[in-house]
C-alpha positions as CSV (number, residue, x, y, z in Angstrom):
1,M,231.6,122.8,31.6
2,A,228.8,122.5,29.1
3,I,225.1,122.0,30.1
4,T,224.2,118.8,28.3
5,K,220.7,117.7,27.5
6,N,220.7,115.2,30.4
7,A,222.0,117.9,32.8
8,L,219.3,120.3,31.7
9,I,216.6,117.7,32.4
10,R,218.0,117.1,35.9
11,Y,218.1,120.8,36.7
12,Q,214.5,121.3,35.5
13,T,213.4,118.3,37.5
14,L,215.1,119.6,40.7
15,N,213.6,123.0,40.1
16,R,210.1,121.5,39.8
17,C,210.6,119.5,43.0
18,F,212.0,122.4,45.0
19,R,209.0,124.6,44.0
20,N,206.4,121.9,44.9
21,P,204.5,123.1,48.0
22,G,202.5,120.0,48.3
23,R,205.3,117.5,48.8
24,R,208.6,117.2,50.7
25,Y,211.6,115.7,48.9
26,S,214.5,113.9,50.5
27,I,217.7,113.2,48.6
28,N,216.4,109.8,47.7
29,D,213.1,111.3,46.5
30,L,215.1,113.8,44.3
31,L,217.3,111.0,42.9
32,E,214.2,109.0,42.0
33,E,212.5,112.0,40.3
34,C,215.7,112.8,38.3
35,N,216.2,109.2,37.1
36,K,212.5,109.0,36.2
37,S,212.8,112.1,34.0
38,L,216.0,110.7,32.4
39,A,214.2,107.4,31.7
40,E,211.5,109.3,29.8
41,L,214.1,110.5,27.4
42,N,216.0,107.2,27.2
43,V,214.6,104.0,28.5
44,Y,218.1,102.4,28.5
45,T,219.7,105.0,30.7
46,E,221.4,103.8,33.9
47,G,220.5,107.1,35.7
48,I,222.7,109.0,38.0
49,K,224.1,108.3,41.5
50,K,223.8,110.5,44.6
51,R,227.2,111.9,44.1
52,Q,226.1,113.5,40.7
53,L,222.9,114.7,42.4
54,Y,224.8,116.5,45.1
55,E,227.0,118.1,42.4
56,D,223.9,119.2,40.5
57,I,222.5,120.9,43.7
58,K,225.9,122.5,44.4
59,F,226.0,123.9,40.9
60,M,222.5,125.3,41.0
61,E,223.3,127.1,44.3
62,S,226.5,128.6,42.8
63,S,226.8,131.9,41.0
64,Q,227.8,129.9,37.9
65,G,224.4,128.3,38.2
66,W,221.3,130.2,39.4
67,S,222.2,131.0,43.0
68,I,219.0,129.2,44.1
69,P,217.7,130.0,47.6
70,L,217.6,126.4,48.8
71,A,216.5,125.5,52.3
72,R,217.3,122.2,54.0
73,L,214.7,121.1,56.6
74,K,216.0,118.5,59.0
75,E,213.5,116.1,60.7
76,G,215.1,113.4,62.7
77,R,217.7,111.8,60.5
78,S,216.0,112.9,57.3
79,V,216.7,116.2,55.3
80,F,214.1,117.7,53.0
81,F,214.9,120.2,50.2
82,K,212.7,123.1,49.1
83,Y,213.1,126.7,47.9
84,E,212.9,129.4,50.6
85,D,210.8,131.4,48.2
86,Q,208.2,129.1,46.5
87,N,207.9,131.7,43.7
88,F,211.5,131.3,42.7
89,S,212.3,129.4,39.5
90,I,215.5,129.0,37.5
91,N,213.4,129.8,34.4
92,N,212.7,133.3,35.7
93,Q,216.3,134.2,36.4
94,P,218.7,136.1,34.1
95,I,221.2,133.9,32.3
96,N,223.9,132.6,34.6
97,E,227.6,132.7,34.2
98,L,227.8,129.3,32.5
99,E,225.0,130.1,30.1
100,A,226.8,133.4,29.4
101,E,230.0,131.6,28.6
102,Q,228.1,129.2,26.3
103,L,226.5,132.1,24.6
104,K,229.9,133.8,24.1
105,S,231.2,130.5,22.6
106,A,228.2,130.4,20.2
107,M,229.0,134.1,19.3
108,S,232.6,133.1,18.5
109,V,231.2,130.5,16.1
110,L,228.8,133.0,14.5
111,Q,231.7,135.4,14.0
112,R,233.0,133.0,11.3
113,F,229.9,133.6,9.2
114,K,230.0,137.4,9.3
115,G,231.4,137.8,5.8
116,L,228.7,135.7,4.1
117,P,225.8,137.7,2.6
118,Q,223.1,135.4,4.0
119,F,224.5,136.0,7.5
120,K,224.7,139.8,7.4
121,W,222.3,140.0,10.3
122,I,225.0,138.7,12.5
123,N,226.9,142.0,12.1
124,E,224.1,143.7,14.0
125,L,223.2,140.8,16.4
126,L,226.6,140.2,17.9
127,P,227.1,143.7,19.4
128,K,223.5,143.6,20.7
129,I,224.1,140.3,22.5
130,D,227.4,141.5,23.9
131,Q,225.8,144.7,25.3
132,A,222.6,143.0,26.5
133,F,224.5,140.4,28.6
134,N,227.4,142.6,29.6
135,F,230.1,140.4,28.2
136,S,232.5,143.2,28.1
137,E,233.9,144.7,31.3
138,D,231.8,147.8,30.8
139,T,229.6,148.2,27.7
140,S,227.5,151.1,28.9
141,G,227.8,154.1,26.6
142,I,229.9,152.2,24.0
143,I,227.2,151.5,21.4
144,S,223.7,152.6,20.6
145,F,221.1,151.2,18.2
146,D,218.5,153.0,16.2
147,N,215.5,151.4,18.0
148,N,212.1,152.9,18.8
149,E,211.1,151.5,22.1
150,F,207.7,153.0,21.8
151,L,207.0,151.3,18.4
152,K,203.6,149.5,18.4
153,G,203.1,146.1,16.9
154,L,206.4,144.3,17.8
155,E,204.4,141.8,19.9
156,F,202.8,140.5,16.6
157,I,206.1,139.5,15.0
158,D,206.2,136.1,16.8
159,P,202.7,134.9,15.9
160,L,203.1,136.1,12.3
161,F,206.5,134.4,12.1
162,N,205.0,131.1,13.3
163,A,202.1,131.5,10.9
164,I,204.5,131.9,8.0
165,L,206.6,129.0,9.2
166,Y,203.7,126.6,9.5
167,N,201.5,128.0,6.7
168,K,198.7,129.1,9.0
169,T,196.0,131.6,8.1
170,V,195.5,134.4,10.6
171,K,192.7,136.8,11.4
172,I,193.9,140.4,11.8
173,L,192.0,143.3,13.3
174,Y,193.5,146.2,11.4
175,Q,193.2,149.9,12.0
176,S,194.3,151.8,8.9
177,F,194.9,155.5,8.8
178,K,192.1,155.8,6.2
179,N,189.3,154.1,8.0
180,P,187.7,155.4,11.2
181,E,187.1,151.9,12.5
182,P,189.3,148.8,12.5
183,V,188.4,146.1,10.0
184,S,188.8,142.3,10.2
185,I,191.2,140.8,7.6
186,I,191.6,137.1,6.8
187,F,195.3,136.9,5.8
188,S,197.9,134.4,4.5
189,P,201.2,135.8,5.7
190,Y,204.3,135.2,3.6
191,H,207.1,137.5,4.6
192,L,208.1,140.0,7.4
193,K,210.2,143.0,6.5
194,E,211.6,145.9,8.6
195,Y,212.1,149.3,7.0
196,N,212.8,152.7,8.6
197,N,212.2,151.2,12.1
198,R,208.8,149.9,11.1
199,W,207.7,146.3,10.5
200,F,205.5,145.1,7.6
201,V,204.1,141.8,6.7
202,Y,203.5,140.7,3.1
203,G,200.8,138.3,2.2
204,K,197.5,137.5,0.6
205,N,194.3,139.2,1.7
206,S,191.4,136.9,0.9
207,E,189.5,139.8,-0.6
208,Y,192.1,140.9,-3.1
209,D,193.9,139.2,-6.0
210,N,197.3,140.9,-5.6
211,M,199.7,140.5,-2.6
212,V,199.5,143.4,-0.1
213,N,201.7,144.6,2.8
214,L,200.3,145.6,6.2
215,A,202.1,147.7,8.8
216,L,202.3,145.9,12.2
217,D,201.9,149.2,14.1
218,R,198.3,149.3,12.8
219,F,197.4,145.9,14.1
220,E,194.9,145.6,17.0
221,T,194.9,141.8,17.3
222,V,196.2,138.7,15.5
223,E,194.8,135.2,16.0
224,E,195.0,131.9,14.2
225,F,192.1,131.4,11.8
226,D,190.8,128.0,10.6
227,G,190.9,128.8,6.9
228,I,192.7,127.8,3.7
229,Y,196.3,129.1,3.5
230,E,197.0,130.5,0.1
231,T,200.6,129.5,-0.8
232,T,203.0,131.5,-2.9
233,D,206.1,130.7,-4.9
234,I,207.6,134.3,-4.6
235,N,211.3,134.4,-3.8
236,F,211.4,137.4,-1.5
237,E,215.1,137.9,-1.8
238,E,214.6,138.6,-5.5
239,Y,211.3,140.4,-4.9
240,F,213.0,143.3,-3.2
241,E,216.0,143.5,-5.4
242,D,214.6,146.2,-7.7
243,T,213.1,148.5,-5.1
244,I,213.8,150.6,-2.0
245,G,211.5,150.3,1.0
246,V,208.3,148.4,1.1
247,S,206.1,149.9,-1.7
248,I,206.0,147.3,-4.6
249,I,204.2,148.3,-7.7
250,Q,202.8,145.1,-9.3
251,G,204.0,144.6,-12.9
252,Q,206.2,147.6,-13.0
253,E,209.7,147.1,-14.4
254,P,212.9,148.7,-13.1
255,E,213.9,152.0,-14.8
256,K,217.3,153.6,-15.4
257,I,217.5,156.5,-12.9
258,K,220.3,159.1,-13.3
259,L,221.2,161.2,-10.3
260,R,223.7,164.1,-10.0
261,I,225.4,164.1,-6.6
262,D,227.1,167.2,-5.2
263,N,230.7,166.2,-4.4
264,S,230.3,167.5,-0.8
265,L,227.8,164.6,-0.4
266,W,229.4,162.1,-2.6
267,P,231.7,160.4,0.1
268,Y,228.5,159.5,2.0
269,I,226.7,158.1,-1.1
270,E,229.9,156.2,-2.2
271,T,230.2,154.5,1.2
272,K,226.5,153.9,1.7
273,P,225.0,153.4,-1.8
274,I,221.4,154.4,-2.3
275,H,220.8,151.0,-3.9
276,G,222.8,147.9,-4.8
277,S,222.6,148.7,-8.5
278,Q,224.4,152.0,-8.0
279,K,227.1,152.7,-10.6
280,V,229.3,155.8,-11.3
281,L,228.7,157.3,-14.7
282,I,231.0,160.3,-14.6
283,R,233.1,162.2,-12.0
284,K,233.6,165.9,-12.3
285,E,235.2,168.5,-10.0
286,D,231.8,169.6,-8.5
287,Y,229.6,166.6,-9.0
288,T,229.3,162.9,-9.6
289,D,226.6,161.3,-11.8
290,I,225.4,157.9,-10.9
291,L,223.0,155.3,-12.4
292,L,220.4,153.3,-10.5
293,E,218.2,150.5,-11.9
294,L,215.1,150.1,-9.8
295,I,211.4,150.8,-9.6
296,P,210.6,154.4,-8.7
297,N,208.3,154.6,-5.6
298,Y,207.5,156.8,-2.7
299,E,210.5,155.7,-0.6
300,L,212.9,156.5,-3.4
301,E,211.4,160.0,-3.7
302,S,211.7,160.5,0.0
303,Q,215.3,159.3,-0.1
304,I,216.1,161.9,-2.8
305,L,214.3,164.7,-1.0
306,H,216.2,163.7,2.2
307,F,219.4,164.9,0.6
308,G,217.9,168.2,-0.3
309,E,219.8,170.4,-2.8
310,K,222.8,168.0,-2.9
311,V,221.0,165.5,-5.3
312,E,219.4,166.3,-8.6
313,V,217.3,163.8,-10.7
314,L,218.4,163.9,-14.3
315,E,216.4,161.0,-15.7
316,P,213.7,159.8,-16.1
317,L,211.7,162.9,-16.8
318,S,208.6,161.5,-15.0
319,L,210.6,161.1,-11.7
320,R,212.2,164.5,-12.1
321,Q,208.7,166.1,-12.5
322,K,207.4,164.3,-9.4
323,I,210.3,165.7,-7.3
324,N,209.8,169.1,-8.9
325,N,206.1,169.1,-7.9
326,R,206.9,168.1,-4.3
327,I,209.5,170.8,-4.0
328,K,207.1,173.4,-5.3
329,S,204.4,172.3,-2.8
330,L,207.0,172.5,0.0
331,F,208.2,175.9,-1.2
332,E,204.6,177.2,-1.2
333,K,204.0,176.1,2.3
334,Y,207.2,177.8,3.6
335,N,206.8,180.9,1.4
336,E,203.4,181.8,3.0
337,C,203.6,184.8,5.4
338,R,202.8,183.9,9.0
């Protein structure tokens, strides 16, 4: 059965009554409280009868519900209902079987959207939900996700998300790697982005003309600030089209970048392109030349160096020289006698 809005209101009302240490509730009292709560939602409601109320209590006590520890205290001909543990609440419990079934039903609906570009996040979300709530018979050891449980700053995603949603200015206490002491920043946040297991927020710092990005793991505090929110008309889906990572160089145009890929590495680059603009220029027995059209930045350089000797920059010369300089510096460090 589905938990309707009316049913949820009744369960929450009963939960509140069962937890109340200052009053005893009989079945008539509980019926009155439930119908009062329903009337607040719809003044024209006829309410429920005792039969429905008993069904609600039975459900809440079941494993399909929340397995509530309900005590029945008999005094004369009256019976009063309360939790055996006054700290118990259905809101503090893991999801119950019915909620799990409803979540699985929602997942089956989400499955229909998996092929659409704007819903690509579903491909990652569904297995996580399945594992988190143990929908499979035994999901332990089946799948792992590249998450850093010790990553700082995740607690700031929610307040930043709401600030972006409602166009709110925030005050951030930010500890950069360059400054010995944290600084206070008045910030209009626009967009949250994850890259390489780190979270960043893009927005307008009141002290600078250009948009900046801040790493959430450098945040000390975030609080709402009573200031003017500086709006933006940037389309962030388009904003990141011509780059890898989070470093955006204002005003720089995409360049044609030619890379030579060793064919021992090519199957990996073919199935996981370096960038969406990737095109094959030529295939040879030992190598494959590809073309990328994007803005060169630090993340692209790191990606190229990550592949080591399997990737060579052919063009542009400026990028080839940067990679060459970094390799020389690396060689000098490892060529020193220890």
